[in-house]
mmJSON file of the N, C-alpha and C atoms, coordinates in Angstrom:
{"data_MODEL":{"atom_site":{
"group_PDB":["ATOM","ATOM","ATOM","ATOM","ATOM","ATOM","ATOM","ATOM","ATOM","ATOM","ATOM","ATOM","ATOM","ATOM","ATOM","ATOM","ATOM","ATOM","ATOM","ATOM","ATOM","ATOM","ATOM","ATOM","ATOM","ATOM","ATOM","ATOM","ATOM","ATOM","ATOM","ATOM","ATOM","ATOM","ATOM","ATOM","ATOM","ATOM","ATOM","ATOM","ATOM","ATOM","ATOM","ATOM","ATOM","ATOM","ATOM","ATOM","ATOM","ATOM","ATOM","ATOM","ATOM","ATOM","ATOM","ATOM","ATOM","ATOM","ATOM","ATOM","ATOM","ATOM","ATOM","ATOM","ATOM","ATOM","ATOM","ATOM","ATOM","ATOM","ATOM","ATOM","ATOM","ATOM","ATOM","ATOM","ATOM","ATOM","ATOM","ATOM","ATOM","ATOM","ATOM","ATOM","ATOM","ATOM","ATOM","ATOM","ATOM","ATOM","ATOM","ATOM","ATOM","ATOM","ATOM","ATOM","ATOM","ATOM","ATOM","ATOM","ATOM","ATOM","ATOM","ATOM","ATOM","ATOM","ATOM","ATOM","ATOM","ATOM","ATOM","ATOM","ATOM","ATOM","ATOM","ATOM","ATOM","ATOM","ATOM","ATOM","ATOM","ATOM","ATOM","ATOM","ATOM","ATOM","ATOM","ATOM","ATOM","ATOM","ATOM","ATOM","ATOM","ATOM","ATOM","ATOM","ATOM","ATOM","ATOM","ATOM","ATOM","ATOM","ATOM","ATOM","ATOM","ATOM","ATOM","ATOM","ATOM","ATOM","ATOM","ATOM","ATOM","ATOM","ATOM","ATOM","ATOM","ATOM","ATOM","ATOM","ATOM","ATOM","ATOM","ATOM","ATOM","ATOM","ATOM","ATOM","ATOM","ATOM","ATOM","ATOM","ATOM","ATOM","ATOM","ATOM","ATOM","ATOM","ATOM","ATOM","ATOM","ATOM","ATOM","ATOM","ATOM","ATOM","ATOM","ATOM","ATOM","ATOM","ATOM","ATOM","ATOM","ATOM","ATOM","ATOM","ATOM","ATOM","ATOM","ATOM","ATOM","ATOM","ATOM","ATOM","ATOM","ATOM","ATOM","ATOM","ATOM","ATOM","ATOM","ATOM","ATOM","ATOM","ATOM","ATOM","ATOM","ATOM","ATOM","ATOM","ATOM","ATOM","ATOM","ATOM","ATOM","ATOM","ATOM","ATOM","ATOM","ATOM","ATOM","ATOM","ATOM","ATOM","ATOM","ATOM","ATOM","ATOM","ATOM","ATOM","ATOM","ATOM","ATOM","ATOM","ATOM","ATOM","ATOM","ATOM","ATOM"],
"id":[1,2,3,4,5,6,7,8,9,10,11,12,13,14,15,16,17,18,19,20,21,22,23,24,25,26,27,28,29,30,31,32,33,34,35,36,37,38,39,40,41,42,43,44,45,46,47,48,49,50,51,52,53,54,55,56,57,58,59,60,61,62,63,64,65,66,67,68,69,70,71,72,73,74,75,76,77,78,79,80,81,82,83,84,85,86,87,88,89,90,91,92,93,94,95,96,97,98,99,100,101,102,103,104,105,106,107,108,109,110,111,112,113,114,115,116,117,118,119,120,121,122,123,124,125,126,127,128,129,130,131,132,133,134,135,136,137,138,139,140,141,142,143,144,145,146,147,148,149,150,151,152,153,154,155,156,157,158,159,160,161,162,163,164,165,166,167,168,169,170,171,172,173,174,175,176,177,178,179,180,181,182,183,184,185,186,187,188,189,190,191,192,193,194,195,196,197,198,199,200,201,202,203,204,205,206,207,208,209,210,211,212,213,214,215,216,217,218,219,220,221,222,223,224,225,226,227,228,229,230,231,232,233,234,235,236,237,238,239,240,241,242,243,244,245,246,247,248,249],
"type_symbol":["N","C","C","N","C","C","N","C","C","N","C","C","N","C","C","N","C","C","N","C","C","N","C","C","N","C","C","N","C","C","N","C","C","N","C","C","N","C","C","N","C","C","N","C","C","N","C","C","N","C","C","N","C","C","N","C","C","N","C","C","N","C","C","N","C","C","N","C","C","N","C","C","N","C","C","N","C","C","N","C","C","N","C","C","N","C","C","N","C","C","N","C","C","N","C","C","N","C","C","N","C","C","N","C","C","N","C","C","N","C","C","N","C","C","N","C","C","N","C","C","N","C","C","N","C","C","N","C","C","N","C","C","N","C","C","N","C","C","N","C","C","N","C","C","N","C","C","N","C","C","N","C","C","N","C","C","N","C","C","N","C","C","N","C","C","N","C","C","N","C","C","N","C","C","N","C","C","N","C","C","N","C","C","N","C","C","N","C","C","N","C","C","N","C","C","N","C","C","N","C","C","N","C","C","N","C","C","N","C","C","N","C","C","N","C","C","N","C","C","N","C","C","N","C","C","N","C","C","N","C","C","N","C","C","N","C","C","N","C","C","N","C","C","N","C","C","N","C","C"],
"label_atom_id":["N","CA","C","N","CA","C","N","CA","C","N","CA","C","N","CA","C","N","CA","C","N","CA","C","N","CA","C","N","CA","C","N","CA","C","N","CA","C","N","CA","C","N","CA","C","N","CA","C","N","CA","C","N","CA","C","N","CA","C","N","CA","C","N","CA","C","N","CA","C","N","CA","C","N","CA","C","N","CA","C","N","CA","C","N","CA","C","N","CA","C","N","CA","C","N","CA","C","N","CA","C","N","CA","C","N","CA","C","N","CA","C","N","CA","C","N","CA","C","N","CA","C","N","CA","C","N","CA","C","N","CA","C","N","CA","C","N","CA","C","N","CA","C","N","CA","C","N","CA","C","N","CA","C","N","CA","C","N","CA","C","N","CA","C","N","CA","C","N","CA","C","N","CA","C","N","CA","C","N","CA","C","N","CA","C","N","CA","C","N","CA","C","N","CA","C","N","CA","C","N","CA","C","N","CA","C","N","CA","C","N","CA","C","N","CA","C","N","CA","C","N","CA","C","N","CA","C","N","CA","C","N","CA","C","N","CA","C","N","CA","C","N","CA","C","N","CA","C","N","CA","C","N","CA","C","N","CA","C","N","CA","C","N","CA","C","N","CA","C","N","CA","C","N","CA","C","N","CA","C","N","CA","C","N","CA","C","N","CA","C"],
"label_alt_id":[null,null,null,null,null,null,null,null,null,null,null,null,null,null,null,null,null,null,null,null,null,null,null,null,null,null,null,null,null,null,null,null,null,null,null,null,null,null,null,null,null,null,null,null,null,null,null,null,null,null,null,null,null,null,null,null,null,null,null,null,null,null,null,null,null,null,null,null,null,null,null,null,null,null,null,null,null,null,null,null,null,null,null,null,null,null,null,null,null,null,null,null,null,null,null,null,null,null,null,null,null,null,null,null,null,null,null,null,null,null,null,null,null,null,null,null,null,null,null,null,null,null,null,null,null,null,null,null,null,null,null,null,null,null,null,null,null,null,null,null,null,null,null,null,null,null,null,null,null,null,null,null,null,null,null,null,null,null,null,null,null,null,null,null,null,null,null,null,null,null,null,null,null,null,null,null,null,null,null,null,null,null,null,null,null,null,null,null,null,null,null,null,null,null,null,null,null,null,null,null,null,null,null,null,null,null,null,null,null,null,null,null,null,null,null,null,null,null,null,null,null,null,null,null,null,null,null,null,null,null,null,null,null,null,null,null,null,null,null,null,null,null,null,null,null,null,null,null,null],
"label_comp_id":["MET","MET","MET","ALA","ALA","ALA","LEU","LEU","LEU","THR","THR","THR","ALA","ALA","ALA","THR","THR","THR","GLY","GLY","GLY","PRO","PRO","PRO","THR","THR","THR","THR","THR","THR","SER","SER","SER","THR","THR","THR","GLY","GLY","GLY","GLY","GLY","GLY","ASN","ASN","ASN","ALA","ALA","ALA","THR","THR","THR","TYR","TYR","TYR","THR","THR","THR","PHE","PHE","PHE","THR","THR","THR","TYR","TYR","TYR","ARG","ARG","ARG","ASN","ASN","ASN","ASN","ASN","ASN","HIS","HIS","HIS","PRO","PRO","PRO","SER","SER","SER","SER","SER","SER","ALA","ALA","ALA","GLY","GLY","GLY","ASN","ASN","ASN","LEU","LEU","LEU","VAL","VAL","VAL","LEU","LEU","LEU","THR","THR","THR","TYR","TYR","TYR","ARG","ARG","ARG","LEU","LEU","LEU","PRO","PRO","PRO","THR","THR","THR","GLY","GLY","GLY","ALA","ALA","ALA","THR","THR","THR","PHE","PHE","PHE","VAL","VAL","VAL","SER","SER","SER","ALA","ALA","ALA","SER","SER","SER","ASN","ASN","ASN","ASN","ASN","ASN","GLY","GLY","GLY","SER","SER","SER","LEU","LEU","LEU","ALA","ALA","ALA","ASN","ASN","ASN","GLY","GLY","GLY","VAL","VAL","VAL","VAL","VAL","VAL","THR","THR","THR","TRP","TRP","TRP","ASN","ASN","ASN","ILE","ILE","ILE","ASN","ASN","ASN","GLY","GLY","GLY","ASN","ASN","ASN","LEU","LEU","LEU","ALA","ALA","ALA","GLN","GLN","GLN","ASN","ASN","ASN","ALA","ALA","ALA","THR","THR","THR","GLY","GLY","GLY","SER","SER","SER","ARG","ARG","ARG","SER","SER","SER","VAL","VAL","VAL","THR","THR","THR","VAL","VAL","VAL","SER","SER","SER","LEU","LEU","LEU","PRO","PRO","PRO","THR","THR","THR"],
"label_asym_id":["A","A","A","A","A","A","A","A","A","A","A","A","A","A","A","A","A","A","A","A","A","A","A","A","A","A","A","A","A","A","A","A","A","A","A","A","A","A","A","A","A","A","A","A","A","A","A","A","A","A","A","A","A","A","A","A","A","A","A","A","A","A","A","A","A","A","A","A","A","A","A","A","A","A","A","A","A","A","A","A","A","A","A","A","A","A","A","A","A","A","A","A","A","A","A","A","A","A","A","A","A","A","A","A","A","A","A","A","A","A","A","A","A","A","A","A","A","A","A","A","A","A","A","A","A","A","A","A","A","A","A","A","A","A","A","A","A","A","A","A","A","A","A","A","A","A","A","A","A","A","A","A","A","A","A","A","A","A","A","A","A","A","A","A","A","A","A","A","A","A","A","A","A","A","A","A","A","A","A","A","A","A","A","A","A","A","A","A","A","A","A","A","A","A","A","A","A","A","A","A","A","A","A","A","A","A","A","A","A","A","A","A","A","A","A","A","A","A","A","A","A","A","A","A","A","A","A","A","A","A","A","A","A","A","A","A","A","A","A","A","A","A","A","A","A","A","A","A","A"],
"label_entity_id":["1","1","1","1","1","1","1","1","1","1","1","1","1","1","1","1","1","1","1","1","1","1","1","1","1","1","1","1","1","1","1","1","1","1","1","1","1","1","1","1","1","1","1","1","1","1","1","1","1","1","1","1","1","1","1","1","1","1","1","1","1","1","1","1","1","1","1","1","1","1","1","1","1","1","1","1","1","1","1","1","1","1","1","1","1","1","1","1","1","1","1","1","1","1","1","1","1","1","1","1","1","1","1","1","1","1","1","1","1","1","1","1","1","1","1","1","1","1","1","1","1","1","1","1","1","1","1","1","1","1","1","1","1","1","1","1","1","1","1","1","1","1","1","1","1","1","1","1","1","1","1","1","1","1","1","1","1","1","1","1","1","1","1","1","1","1","1","1","1","1","1","1","1","1","1","1","1","1","1","1","1","1","1","1","1","1","1","1","1","1","1","1","1","1","1","1","1","1","1","1","1","1","1","1","1","1","1","1","1","1","1","1","1","1","1","1","1","1","1","1","1","1","1","1","1","1","1","1","1","1","1","1","1","1","1","1","1","1","1","1","1","1","1","1","1","1","1","1","1"],
"label_seq_id":[1,1,1,2,2,2,3,3,3,4,4,4,5,5,5,6,6,6,7,7,7,8,8,8,9,9,9,10,10,10,11,11,11,12,12,12,13,13,13,14,14,14,15,15,15,16,16,16,17,17,17,18,18,18,19,19,19,20,20,20,21,21,21,22,22,22,23,23,23,24,24,24,25,25,25,26,26,26,27,27,27,28,28,28,29,29,29,30,30,30,31,31,31,32,32,32,33,33,33,34,34,34,35,35,35,36,36,36,37,37,37,38,38,38,39,39,39,40,40,40,41,41,41,42,42,42,43,43,43,44,44,44,45,45,45,46,46,46,47,47,47,48,48,48,49,49,49,50,50,50,51,51,51,52,52,52,53,53,53,54,54,54,55,55,55,56,56,56,57,57,57,58,58,58,59,59,59,60,60,60,61,61,61,62,62,62,63,63,63,64,64,64,65,65,65,66,66,66,67,67,67,68,68,68,69,69,69,70,70,70,71,71,71,72,72,72,73,73,73,74,74,74,75,75,75,76,76,76,77,77,77,78,78,78,79,79,79,80,80,80,81,81,81,82,82,82,83,83,83],
"pdbx_PDB_ins_code":[null,null,null,null,null,null,null,null,null,null,null,null,null,null,null,null,null,null,null,null,null,null,null,null,null,null,null,null,null,null,null,null,null,null,null,null,null,null,null,null,null,null,null,null,null,null,null,null,null,null,null,null,null,null,null,null,null,null,null,null,null,null,null,null,null,null,null,null,null,null,null,null,null,null,null,null,null,null,null,null,null,null,null,null,null,null,null,null,null,null,null,null,null,null,null,null,null,null,null,null,null,null,null,null,null,null,null,null,null,null,null,null,null,null,null,null,null,null,null,null,null,null,null,null,null,null,null,null,null,null,null,null,null,null,null,null,null,null,null,null,null,null,null,null,null,null,null,null,null,null,null,null,null,null,null,null,null,null,null,null,null,null,null,null,null,null,null,null,null,null,null,null,null,null,null,null,null,null,null,null,null,null,null,null,null,null,null,null,null,null,null,null,null,null,null,null,null,null,null,null,null,null,null,null,null,null,null,null,null,null,null,null,null,null,null,null,null,null,null,null,null,null,null,null,null,null,null,null,null,null,null,null,null,null,null,null,null,null,null,null,null,null,null,null,null,null,null,null,null],
"Cartn_x":[88.539,88.555,88.23,87.526,87.242,87.839,88.434,89.061,88.623,88.19,87.809,88.683,89.261,90.102,89.459,89.47,88.97,90.012,90.086,91.017,91.164,91.956,92.115,92.798,92.451,93.049,94.136,94.289,95.347,96.086,97.328,98.094,97.948,97.196,96.911,97.618,98.461,99.127,98.272,98.885,98.173,98.01,97.242,97.027,95.9,96.048,95.018,94.904,93.681,93.449,92.923,93.547,93.117,92.512,91.336,90.644,90.473,90.757,90.664,89.629,88.591,87.548,87.655,87.68,87.818,86.64,86.397,85.293,85.714,85.404,85.697,84.542,84.728,83.7,83.819,84.776,85.009,83.964,83.615,82.591,83.034,84.294,84.745,85.582,85.976,86.746,88.149,88.766,90.126,90.981,92.184,93.057,94.409,95.149,96.501,96.555,95.628,95.568,96.53,97.124,98.026,97.607,97.419,97.065,98.251,98.688,99.801,99.393,100.027,99.754,101.041,101.447,102.632,102.21,102.927,102.616,102.795,101.971,102.138,103.517,104.043,105.339,105.325,106.317,106.448,105.658,104.786,103.969,104.807,104.454,105.096,104.076,104.453,103.59,103.261,101.965,101.526,101.067,100.124,99.614,98.868,98.651,97.876,97.006,95.824,94.915,95.369,94.823,94.956,96.394,97.307,98.711,99.386,98.955,99.651,101.074,102.022,103.422,104.018,104.959,105.604,107.015,107.372,108.745,108.987,110.039,110.424,109.292,108.497,107.43,106.165,106.079,104.908,104.301,102.995,102.272,101.71,101.881,101.428,100.519,99.392,98.481,98.352,98.531,98.238,96.825,95.976,94.584,94.508,94.584,94.676,93.37,93.508,92.334,91.773,90.599,89.927,88.851,88.77,87.732,86.64,85.492,84.391,83.862,83.15,82.513,81.639,81.746,80.995,81.355,82.336,82.761,83.534,83.468,84.154,85.009,85.873,86.694,87.285,87.994,88.638,89.909,90.787,92.034,92.214,92.956,93.201,94.616,95.084,96.39,96.264,96.929,96.965,98.398,98.48,99.764,99.729,100.899,101.033,101.484,100.696,101.007,101.807,102.7,103.489,102.602,103.022,102.256,102.711],
"Cartn_y":[198.77,199.305,198.188,198.574,197.668,198.291,197.464,197.945,197.061,197.71,197.004,197.533,196.638,197.032,196.552,197.42,197.042,197.408,196.619,196.868,195.601,195.644,194.467,193.327,192.108,190.948,190.307,190.779,190.278,191.453,191.225,192.3,192.17,193.087,193.032,194.126,194.889,196.001,197.25,198.402,199.671,200.126,201.209,201.753,201.029,200.907,200.297,201.13,201.295,202.044,201.099,201.172,200.412,201.398,201.085,201.955,201.228,201.933,201.393,202.202,201.545,202.204,201.696,202.621,202.24,202.762,202.093,202.457,202.19,203.111,202.93,202.187,200.897,200.079,200.092,200.817,200.87,201.785,201.558,202.383,203.81,204.156,205.528,205.969,207.227,207.743,207.132,207.159,206.649,207.763,207.898,208.964,208.438,209.292,208.979,207.705,207.589,206.399,206.514,205.387,205.31,204.11,204.337,203.28,203.085,201.837,201.559,200.496,200.559,199.601,199.355,198.099,197.729,197.539,198.194,198.079,196.639,196.212,194.869,194.735,193.537,193.275,193.749,194.533,195.022,196.284,196.695,197.898,199.156,200.202,201.505,202.495,203.227,204.221,205.331,205.701,206.811,207.965,207.705,208.76,208.147,208.978,208.568,209.74,209.425,210.457,210.965,212.077,212.583,212.628,213.085,213.244,211.932,210.834,209.57,209.686,209.137,209.24,207.849,207.76,206.492,206.468,205.365,205.13,203.626,203.202,201.785,200.857,201.285,200.447,200.413,201.265,201.302,202.701,202.758,204.033,204.191,205.366,205.638,206.856,206.722,207.834,208.049,209.281,209.648,210.193,209.593,210.032,210.934,212.228,213.209,213.38,213.787,214.04,212.753,212.858,211.699,211.204,209.905,209.27,208.824,209.466,209.192,207.771,207.303,205.993,205.937,204.85,204.594,205.512,206.388,207.257,206.438,206.867,206.175,207.15,206.617,207.4,206.485,207.069,206.233,206.898,206.081,206.505,205.643,206.151,205.358,205.584,204.602,204.681,204.168,204.837,204.393,203.949,202.787,202.232,201.85,201.749,201.223,199.768,198.849,197.427,196.953,196.0,195.486,194.668,194.588,193.799,192.368],
"Cartn_z":[111.027,109.691,108.706,107.657,106.556,105.297,104.449,103.223,102.072,100.979,99.763,98.635,97.857,96.729,95.436,94.413,93.101,92.05,91.012,89.925,89.114,88.059,87.204,87.954,87.604,88.246,87.391,86.163,85.292,84.689,84.309,83.671,82.161,81.574,80.145,79.366,80.004,79.355,79.411,79.245,79.319,80.756,80.944,82.276,82.991,84.298,85.142,86.409,86.886,88.119,89.187,90.355,91.529,92.513,93.017,93.966,95.287,96.362,97.71,98.481,98.946,99.724,101.155,102.101,103.504,104.319,105.444,106.329,107.767,108.653,110.071,110.721,110.997,111.649,113.162,113.692,115.132,115.773,117.041,117.683,118.007,117.717,117.931,116.732,116.734,115.609,115.594,114.419,114.25,113.659,114.153,113.671,113.233,112.548,112.093,111.252,110.314,109.472,108.299,107.945,106.801,105.961,104.672,103.734,102.797,102.624,101.721,100.71,99.537,98.468,97.698,97.614,96.831,95.374,94.471,93.048,92.578,91.613,91.045,90.391,90.37,89.744,88.294,87.927,86.561,86.257,87.167,86.938,87.152,86.423,86.555,87.102,88.121,88.74,87.743,87.658,86.816,87.702,88.613,89.492,90.67,91.692,92.859,93.305,93.784,94.272,95.645,96.056,97.417,97.921,97.08,97.467,97.853,97.266,97.496,96.979,97.713,97.309,97.106,96.186,95.843,96.401,97.067,97.518,97.52,96.831,96.814,96.39,95.412,94.887,95.727,96.743,97.621,97.584,97.341,97.389,98.806,99.388,100.753,100.761,101.452,101.678,103.186,103.628,105.013,105.032,105.846,105.947,107.172,106.911,107.984,108.74,109.981,110.807,111.373,111.941,112.52,111.575,111.448,110.644,111.613,111.536,112.459,112.283,113.295,113.211,111.965,111.21,109.975,108.811,108.983,107.887,106.86,105.61,104.524,103.721,102.921,102.023,100.982,100.032,99.021,98.52,98.008,97.389,96.153,95.176,93.975,93.467,92.717,92.089,90.665,89.736,88.352,88.031,87.406,87.021,85.548,84.961,83.612,83.76,83.209,83.32,82.127,82.345,81.22,80.277,79.019,78.052,78.043],
"occupancy":[1.0,1.0,1.0,1.0,1.0,1.0,1.0,1.0,1.0,1.0,1.0,1.0,1.0,1.0,1.0,1.0,1.0,1.0,1.0,1.0,1.0,1.0,1.0,1.0,1.0,1.0,1.0,1.0,1.0,1.0,1.0,1.0,1.0,1.0,1.0,1.0,1.0,1.0,1.0,1.0,1.0,1.0,1.0,1.0,1.0,1.0,1.0,1.0,1.0,1.0,1.0,1.0,1.0,1.0,1.0,1.0,1.0,1.0,1.0,1.0,1.0,1.0,1.0,1.0,1.0,1.0,1.0,1.0,1.0,1.0,1.0,1.0,1.0,1.0,1.0,1.0,1.0,1.0,1.0,1.0,1.0,1.0,1.0,1.0,1.0,1.0,1.0,1.0,1.0,1.0,1.0,1.0,1.0,1.0,1.0,1.0,1.0,1.0,1.0,1.0,1.0,1.0,1.0,1.0,1.0,1.0,1.0,1.0,1.0,1.0,1.0,1.0,1.0,1.0,1.0,1.0,1.0,1.0,1.0,1.0,1.0,1.0,1.0,1.0,1.0,1.0,1.0,1.0,1.0,1.0,1.0,1.0,1.0,1.0,1.0,1.0,1.0,1.0,1.0,1.0,1.0,1.0,1.0,1.0,1.0,1.0,1.0,1.0,1.0,1.0,1.0,1.0,1.0,1.0,1.0,1.0,1.0,1.0,1.0,1.0,1.0,1.0,1.0,1.0,1.0,1.0,1.0,1.0,1.0,1.0,1.0,1.0,1.0,1.0,1.0,1.0,1.0,1.0,1.0,1.0,1.0,1.0,1.0,1.0,1.0,1.0,1.0,1.0,1.0,1.0,1.0,1.0,1.0,1.0,1.0,1.0,1.0,1.0,1.0,1.0,1.0,1.0,1.0,1.0,1.0,1.0,1.0,1.0,1.0,1.0,1.0,1.0,1.0,1.0,1.0,1.0,1.0,1.0,1.0,1.0,1.0,1.0,1.0,1.0,1.0,1.0,1.0,1.0,1.0,1.0,1.0,1.0,1.0,1.0,1.0,1.0,1.0,1.0,1.0,1.0,1.0,1.0,1.0,1.0,1.0,1.0,1.0,1.0,1.0],
"B_iso_or_equiv":[0.0,0.0,0.0,0.0,0.0,0.0,0.0,0.0,0.0,0.0,0.0,0.0,0.0,0.0,0.0,0.0,0.0,0.0,0.0,0.0,0.0,0.0,0.0,0.0,0.0,0.0,0.0,0.0,0.0,0.0,0.0,0.0,0.0,0.0,0.0,0.0,0.0,0.0,0.0,0.0,0.0,0.0,0.0,0.0,0.0,0.0,0.0,0.0,0.0,0.0,0.0,0.0,0.0,0.0,0.0,0.0,0.0,0.0,0.0,0.0,0.0,0.0,0.0,0.0,0.0,0.0,0.0,0.0,0.0,0.0,0.0,0.0,0.0,0.0,0.0,0.0,0.0,0.0,0.0,0.0,0.0,0.0,0.0,0.0,0.0,0.0,0.0,0.0,0.0,0.0,0.0,0.0,0.0,0.0,0.0,0.0,0.0,0.0,0.0,0.0,0.0,0.0,0.0,0.0,0.0,0.0,0.0,0.0,0.0,0.0,0.0,0.0,0.0,0.0,0.0,0.0,0.0,0.0,0.0,0.0,0.0,0.0,0.0,0.0,0.0,0.0,0.0,0.0,0.0,0.0,0.0,0.0,0.0,0.0,0.0,0.0,0.0,0.0,0.0,0.0,0.0,0.0,0.0,0.0,0.0,0.0,0.0,0.0,0.0,0.0,0.0,0.0,0.0,0.0,0.0,0.0,0.0,0.0,0.0,0.0,0.0,0.0,0.0,0.0,0.0,0.0,0.0,0.0,0.0,0.0,0.0,0.0,0.0,0.0,0.0,0.0,0.0,0.0,0.0,0.0,0.0,0.0,0.0,0.0,0.0,0.0,0.0,0.0,0.0,0.0,0.0,0.0,0.0,0.0,0.0,0.0,0.0,0.0,0.0,0.0,0.0,0.0,0.0,0.0,0.0,0.0,0.0,0.0,0.0,0.0,0.0,0.0,0.0,0.0,0.0,0.0,0.0,0.0,0.0,0.0,0.0,0.0,0.0,0.0,0.0,0.0,0.0,0.0,0.0,0.0,0.0,0.0,0.0,0.0,0.0,0.0,0.0,0.0,0.0,0.0,0.0,0.0,0.0,0.0,0.0,0.0,0.0,0.0,0.0],
"pdbx_formal_charge":[null,null,null,null,null,null,null,null,null,null,null,null,null,null,null,null,null,null,null,null,null,null,null,null,null,null,null,null,null,null,null,null,null,null,null,null,null,null,null,null,null,null,null,null,null,null,null,null,null,null,null,null,null,null,null,null,null,null,null,null,null,null,null,null,null,null,null,null,null,null,null,null,null,null,null,null,null,null,null,null,null,null,null,null,null,null,null,null,null,null,null,null,null,null,null,null,null,null,null,null,null,null,null,null,null,null,null,null,null,null,null,null,null,null,null,null,null,null,null,null,null,null,null,null,null,null,null,null,null,null,null,null,null,null,null,null,null,null,null,null,null,null,null,null,null,null,null,null,null,null,null,null,null,null,null,null,null,null,null,null,null,null,null,null,null,null,null,null,null,null,null,null,null,null,null,null,null,null,null,null,null,null,null,null,null,null,null,null,null,null,null,null,null,null,null,null,null,null,null,null,null,null,null,null,null,null,null,null,null,null,null,null,null,null,null,null,null,null,null,null,null,null,null,null,null,null,null,null,null,null,null,null,null,null,null,null,null,null,null,null,null,null,null,null,null,null,null,null,null],
"auth_seq_id":[1,1,1,2,2,2,3,3,3,4,4,4,5,5,5,6,6,6,7,7,7,8,8,8,9,9,9,10,10,10,11,11,11,12,12,12,13,13,13,14,14,14,15,15,15,16,16,16,17,17,17,18,18,18,19,19,19,20,20,20,21,21,21,22,22,22,23,23,23,24,24,24,25,25,25,26,26,26,27,27,27,28,28,28,29,29,29,30,30,30,31,31,31,32,32,32,33,33,33,34,34,34,35,35,35,36,36,36,37,37,37,38,38,38,39,39,39,40,40,40,41,41,41,42,42,42,43,43,43,44,44,44,45,45,45,46,46,46,47,47,47,48,48,48,49,49,49,50,50,50,51,51,51,52,52,52,53,53,53,54,54,54,55,55,55,56,56,56,57,57,57,58,58,58,59,59,59,60,60,60,61,61,61,62,62,62,63,63,63,64,64,64,65,65,65,66,66,66,67,67,67,68,68,68,69,69,69,70,70,70,71,71,71,72,72,72,73,73,73,74,74,74,75,75,75,76,76,76,77,77,77,78,78,78,79,79,79,80,80,80,81,81,81,82,82,82,83,83,83],
"auth_comp_id":["MET","MET","MET","ALA","ALA","ALA","LEU","LEU","LEU","THR","THR","THR","ALA","ALA","ALA","THR","THR","THR","GLY","GLY","GLY","PRO","PRO","PRO","THR","THR","THR","THR","THR","THR","SER","SER","SER","THR","THR","THR","GLY","GLY","GLY","GLY","GLY","GLY","ASN","ASN","ASN","ALA","ALA","ALA","THR","THR","THR","TYR","TYR","TYR","THR","THR","THR","PHE","PHE","PHE","THR","THR","THR","TYR","TYR","TYR","ARG","ARG","ARG","ASN","ASN","ASN","ASN","ASN","ASN","HIS","HIS","HIS","PRO","PRO","PRO","SER","SER","SER","SER","SER","SER","ALA","ALA","ALA","GLY","GLY","GLY","ASN","ASN","ASN","LEU","LEU","LEU","VAL","VAL","VAL","LEU","LEU","LEU","THR","THR","THR","TYR","TYR","TYR","ARG","ARG","ARG","LEU","LEU","LEU","PRO","PRO","PRO","THR","THR","THR","GLY","GLY","GLY","ALA","ALA","ALA","THR","THR","THR","PHE","PHE","PHE","VAL","VAL","VAL","SER","SER","SER","ALA","ALA","ALA","SER","SER","SER","ASN","ASN","ASN","ASN","ASN","ASN","GLY","GLY","GLY","SER","SER","SER","LEU","LEU","LEU","ALA","ALA","ALA","ASN","ASN","ASN","GLY","GLY","GLY","VAL","VAL","VAL","VAL","VAL","VAL","THR","THR","THR","TRP","TRP","TRP","ASN","ASN","ASN","ILE","ILE","ILE","ASN","ASN","ASN","GLY","GLY","GLY","ASN","ASN","ASN","LEU","LEU","LEU","ALA","ALA","ALA","GLN","GLN","GLN","ASN","ASN","ASN","ALA","ALA","ALA","THR","THR","THR","GLY","GLY","GLY","SER","SER","SER","ARG","ARG","ARG","SER","SER","SER","VAL","VAL","VAL","THR","THR","THR","VAL","VAL","VAL","SER","SER","SER","LEU","LEU","LEU","PRO","PRO","PRO","THR","THR","THR"],
"auth_asym_id":["A","A","A","A","A","A","A","A","A","A","A","A","A","A","A","A","A","A","A","A","A","A","A","A","A","A","A","A","A","A","A","A","A","A","A","A","A","A","A","A","A","A","A","A","A","A","A","A","A","A","A","A","A","A","A","A","A","A","A","A","A","A","A","A","A","A","A","A","A","A","A","A","A","A","A","A","A","A","A","A","A","A","A","A","A","A","A","A","A","A","A","A","A","A","A","A","A","A","A","A","A","A","A","A","A","A","A","A","A","A","A","A","A","A","A","A","A","A","A","A","A","A","A","A","A","A","A","A","A","A","A","A","A","A","A","A","A","A","A","A","A","A","A","A","A","A","A","A","A","A","A","A","A","A","A","A","A","A","A","A","A","A","A","A","A","A","A","A","A","A","A","A","A","A","A","A","A","A","A","A","A","A","A","A","A","A","A","A","A","A","A","A","A","A","A","A","A","A","A","A","A","A","A","A","A","A","A","A","A","A","A","A","A","A","A","A","A","A","A","A","A","A","A","A","A","A","A","A","A","A","A","A","A","A","A","A","A","A","A","A","A","A","A","A","A","A","A","A","A"],
"auth_atom_id":["N","CA","C","N","CA","C","N","CA","C","N","CA","C","N","CA","C","N","CA","C","N","CA","C","N","CA","C","N","CA","C","N","CA","C","N","CA","C","N","CA","C","N","CA","C","N","CA","C","N","CA","C","N","CA","C","N","CA","C","N","CA","C","N","CA","C","N","CA","C","N","CA","C","N","CA","C","N","CA","C","N","CA","C","N","CA","C","N","CA","C","N","CA","C","N","CA","C","N","CA","C","N","CA","C","N","CA","C","N","CA","C","N","CA","C","N","CA","C","N","CA","C","N","CA","C","N","CA","C","N","CA","C","N","CA","C","N","CA","C","N","CA","C","N","CA","C","N","CA","C","N","CA","C","N","CA","C","N","CA","C","N","CA","C","N","CA","C","N","CA","C","N","CA","C","N","CA","C","N","CA","C","N","CA","C","N","CA","C","N","CA","C","N","CA","C","N","CA","C","N","CA","C","N","CA","C","N","CA","C","N","CA","C","N","CA","C","N","CA","C","N","CA","C","N","CA","C","N","CA","C","N","CA","C","N","CA","C","N","CA","C","N","CA","C","N","CA","C","N","CA","C","N","CA","C","N","CA","C","N","CA","C","N","CA","C","N","CA","C","N","CA","C","N","CA","C","N","CA","C","N","CA","C","N","CA","C","N","CA","C"],
"pdbx_PDB_model_num":[1,1,1,1,1,1,1,1,1,1,1,1,1,1,1,1,1,1,1,1,1,1,1,1,1,1,1,1,1,1,1,1,1,1,1,1,1,1,1,1,1,1,1,1,1,1,1,1,1,1,1,1,1,1,1,1,1,1,1,1,1,1,1,1,1,1,1,1,1,1,1,1,1,1,1,1,1,1,1,1,1,1,1,1,1,1,1,1,1,1,1,1,1,1,1,1,1,1,1,1,1,1,1,1,1,1,1,1,1,1,1,1,1,1,1,1,1,1,1,1,1,1,1,1,1,1,1,1,1,1,1,1,1,1,1,1,1,1,1,1,1,1,1,1,1,1,1,1,1,1,1,1,1,1,1,1,1,1,1,1,1,1,1,1,1,1,1,1,1,1,1,1,1,1,1,1,1,1,1,1,1,1,1,1,1,1,1,1,1,1,1,1,1,1,1,1,1,1,1,1,1,1,1,1,1,1,1,1,1,1,1,1,1,1,1,1,1,1,1,1,1,1,1,1,1,1,1,1,1,1,1,1,1,1,1,1,1,1,1,1,1,1,1,1,1,1,1,1,1]
}}}
């Protein structure tokens, strides 16, 4: 699996969205994938795409089904950053 994350690199206050793009680089399909992301220190959870859930400062996405070879997808989370 390959994972790329994009989002702000500094906390400037206001809302910020982090996007995670994943790709199955394995020669066969992958199943039962789970993607997790720990919120930045001081950030407040606003929302997450694709039924992402928050528990103890960690957003979790279950990627259901099988991810075929070379298939891609993405998930995102929006947080409120401290000023």
